[in-house]
N, C-alpha and C positions, 0 to 999 in steps of 0.2 A: 412434524418438525424433522429436519435433518439433523440438529443438534443431538437427537436420540441416538445417532448411529456413532456419536463419538466414542472412541477407545480412550481409555485411560480416566485417571483421576481430574475430576472437575471441581473438586472441593475449593481449591485454592481461590476460589472468588466467592465463598459463601459468606453472606453478611458484609461484603464490601461495597462502600456506596460509590456507584460509576455516573458519573454526568454524560450524556447524549445530547449533543446540543443538535437543533433540528429534528428533534426526536419525535415528530407528531406523525410521521408515514414513512413509507418506502423501506430503504434500507435500513435506516435507523430504528423503525419501528420493528423490524425484524431481528436487529440486534437486540434491542430490549428484550422481546421474547425469549430470545436464546440466552440472554444473561440471567434473566429473571429463572428460566428454568435451571442454571447453574446456581441459583441462590444467591445473587448479587441482589442489592438495593439498588433499582434503576431510578436515576434522576433526569426526566424528560425537560429538558430546555428547549421549548418553541415557542415561536412569536404569534402564531395562530393560535390562539386560545380553544375554539373549537376542535382544532386538530390534535392540541394537546391534551384535553380532556378525553377525546375519543381514544387515542393511544393509551392512556392511562386506564381507561374501563376495559380495553381489549386485554392489556397485559393483567389487570387487576383480576379480571374473571377466570384466568387460567392459575394465576399465581398470586393470590391474596396477600397483601401486605408487604409486596417487593416492588411496588412503583410508587412514584409521586411525579404528578407534573408542577413545575414552576416556570412561569412565565420569563421568557427571555428574549429582549430584542437588541442582538449583536450592534445595531445601529447607533443605539442610545448606550452612553458610558455610565449614565446614572442608573440606567435598568440592569445594565450588566453589574454594577456594584451592588443592588438590591438582591439580584439572585444570588450572588456569592455570599452575601450576607446571611440571606434564608437558608442556603445549603449549609452553611457553617452552624448555625443556629439548632437546625435539626438533624443534621449527620455528622457534624464535626468536619474533619478534614476528607476529600473524597480521595478512593482510593487511584481513580482513573477519571481522565478526562477524554472523551472522543469527539475530536472537532469535526463534526461531520455537516453541520448547518451550510447550505448554499444557496445561492442565486444564480439566474442565468440570463445577466445582459448583454444578449446577441446582437451583433450588429458591427459594420465596418467602423475601424477606428475615425475613419472621415466623419461618419455621421452619429456616432454612440454619445450622446450626452455626457459632459463630465460630471453632472448628477449621479449618473449609473455608474461611472468609474469609482465616484465617492462611495456608494452603496457598497459596491464590491470590495473594496478596501477595507470597510468597516466589517462586514460580514465574513470575509475569509481571510483577513490577516489581523486587522486593530483589535476587532472583539475578541478572538481567541488570544491575542496577547496580552490584553488587558486582566481576562481571568486567569491565564497562566500566572501573571505576575501577582494576581492576589493569592493564590492557592500555593505557589511554589514554595515560598518560606516555610508554610505549613507542613509540606510533604518532606521538606528537608530535614525538618525537626524530626518527624518520624522516621526518617531515612527510608521510605519507600513510596511507590507510587508510579503511574503509568502516564505519559502523555501521547496521545495518537493523533496523528494527523490524517487527511485525507485527501491529497494532491490529486490533480488530473495530469493527463500522458503530455502535454506541453503546448508549443505555439499552434494553433490552427485559425484558418483564414475566418473571421467574422465571428471568432469566439474570444477575441482578446480581452474584452471586458470581464470575462470569466476566467480565462486561464492564466493570465498573468499573476493574479493573486493568489490563486490554487496552486500553481506552481511556485509561488514563493514561500509556501508552506513547507517544501522540502527543505529549502536553505535555512528556514526558521528550526525545523526539526533537527538539521543536521548541526547549527549552531547550538543548540540545546544539548544534543546528545554529547558534543564535545565538551561543554562545560561541566555536564554531569557525570562525566566518564567514572569517576571516582567516588560515586555516590549510591544509594540503594535505589536510585529512580532511574526508570527505562523511559527512551524515546524513539521512536519510530514511525515511518509513515506506509499507509496500506493505501493501495489503488483497488477499487472494486471491479472494475471492469465497466462495460457498458450495460447500464440497468435501464429498463424501461419504468423508471418511475415516473411520477405525475411531473416533477419539477424538470427531468430530463427530456420528457417527450414535449413539454410545452416550448423548452428551448430549442430542440432541433426541429420543430415545426417553424420557429423562426430563421433558424441558420440554413436549412436545407435549399429552400429557395434562394438564398444569397448565393449559394455554391452551385445553381442552376440545376439541381436534383430535387426528385421528389422525397417525402419522408421515407418512402417504402425503400427507394435507391439507396440513401444513408444507412438504413438499417442492414440492408441485403450486402453493403460494402463492407459494413463492420460486423458481420455477422459472428464470426470466429471470437469476437470480444464480449458477446454479449451473454449475460448471465443473469439468474433470476435474483429477485431482491431478497429472497429468502437465503441465497448461498451467498450473497454479497453481506448480508448483515449478520449471518452466521458467522462469516470469516472475521468480521471485527470482533464479533463476542470472544471467538475461541482465540484470537489473536495475543489477547491479553494473559493467557496461560503460557504463551513462548515469549513475554515481551523481554527478558533477558537475551533470549537468542538474537532476536530481531534488532536491539539497540543499536540507533545509529543507522539503520537501513531503511530502504525503500521497498516493500516487498508487494508481491501481488496477493489477492484474497485467495486464489487458489493454493497458493503456497501455504497459508494457514490453515486451509481445511485438508491438505495433504498431510500435513505435519499433525492435525487431530485425528486423521484416521478416517476423515468424513468422505473426503473426495471421491467419487467412483466415476471414472471417466473410461470408457471402453476402449477409447480411440488411443489411451496409453497403455493397455495392456499389450504385451510383447509377445509375439510368437514364440512359442516352445523352440523352435528351430532356428537358434541364433547361430548367425553363419561366421566362418572364419573371417571373411572379409570384414564384418561390423567389428569382430575381436582387433584386427589389425588397426581399422580407421580408429577405434577407441583409443589405441594405446598410442597412436599418431597425435591426437587431441590432447592426451594428458601429457604428453612429451613437450608438445609445444608450450602449454599452459606452466608445466613444473619449470621450462627453461625462462620463461618470463618473471616468474614468480621469484626464482633465485637470483636474476639479475636485479630486481627491485630491491632485494635484501642487500644486496652488495653497494648499493647507492648511500651517498651521504644521508644523514639522518633526516634532513631536510625534505631531499628528494623522495627518501623511501616512505616518509611519512604522507607527503602528497599523494604520491602514486598509489599507496596502498588504501589510503582514504577514496580517492578518485575510483579504484576498482571496485571498493564496497559499495559506492554511492551508485553505480551503473550495472553491477551484476548482483546486488542484492545480498552478497556475503562477503565475509573478510576473504581475503586470499587464503588464508590457511584452510579455513571452512570449506572452501571450493575444492581445495587440492585434497583434502580427507575425503570428501565426499566422492570426486571423480576416482580416487583410489580405491574404495570401498565399491563403487558400482563396476570398476574394472574386474575385483574378485567375484563379484557376483556374476558377471557376464561369463567369465572363465568357468566358474562352476555352473552355469546355465540356469542360474537360480532367478526364476521369471519373476517372482513376487518382489523380492529385492531390487529388481530394476525398475519398478513403478517409481515416478519421479524423475529418472534419469533425464526424459525429454524436456522437463521443466526447468532442471538444473542448465541443461544445453544452452536452452533459450537463454537464460540469465547470463551465460558466458559471452554469447553471440551480441548481446546487448553491449556489453563493454567493449567487444571487437568494433563492433560499428560505431560507438563513440571514439575509439581509436581513430578510427578511418576519418571521421569528422576533423578531429584534431589535428591530424597531420597535414589537412588542407590549409592550416593556419600556421602551424609551426616550420614546416620543411619548405623553403622557397626554392630549393633547387628542384627543378621538376623532373630530373631522370632520378634522383634519389626519391623523390616523393612516389615517383610511378614504381619504383622499386617495392617501398614499403606497401604501397596499395596493393600490390600483387600478392604481397605474402600475407596480407590481413584478408584479401578476399578469398585466398585459399583455404585460410584457416575457417571462415565463415562457411566456404562451400563444403567443408569435411563435416562440419557441425550440421548442416542441412542434409548432408548425405546420411550421415549416423541417425539423425532424427526420423527420417525417411524409412529407415530400417527397424524401427520400434514400434 
């Protein structure tokens, strides 16, 4: 288990009841194993009883007394109510809920039946919301708890029946994060990446032909985003340890693994021969961001809040966290401290995600074609600097 490579104290989750929906296999099963390893009480919510029992047995064989399967059908409000009441009777208030359950109703919007849209709505949005409304008052009484959502990447042809409601989880998480800002609760979204779970593969077998490609071609096109179920599940588990840091953010699973000291990506190991060109480029990237950050802070209160929240949503860090991290990496680069530069590439990717979002926004907000072209040139230059810098790492 890669969780065994984790650095630091993991006792914070000891004896904490943690719900994982759709917990019978794939990513969720790996998350359950990692959580049980850290001493948590894992509650598997699963609609397929055979899968739920099997997952319970697999975890219990390694970590006796740390797991229980409780049937959960997110399409049926009465089943959700029964699940919540049973959890409360046996465990009290859960410390965390990982909303992992998913179905993959793939087809064109024209052909996908409304009944499949309804199913997706219940599994991906209404069901999780009902469960949160049940447990949230109890979590607030305790002034602690974590709500985790597992959204997807966004609009993709023939995957609308899945993506529309999975991406809506991000907005639900953002709304909850704002409402719970001054409490002891944390809310965030975590994207696992592309994982070859049984559910995912069944869905891709449907959607690849609709795209006019083979399943092999689909996986080849997305090969850079493929991670193992163990990596994704472990990321879900260890992310709970950094819940306060991630509050209000949409993070990638790799970030959680890096923060836990688990991620070992040889591609991110940086050459000891750090160039002056790279140093100059990093200074330019940081200067550009610092100027933007200072500009946001000079705006009126409403504009400032919107801009800073928008940045956090797309970059996965607050603007101040981004600034602090970039300056720390600059110090490490100047000192040629290779070990402390691991993670810089991932941070720059987050920053470029925001700049790409800015490019898209400009298309709608700036009607003057000359001015829009000017802004486009600036942002594309920033993106080019980041890609060049990443290429040196």
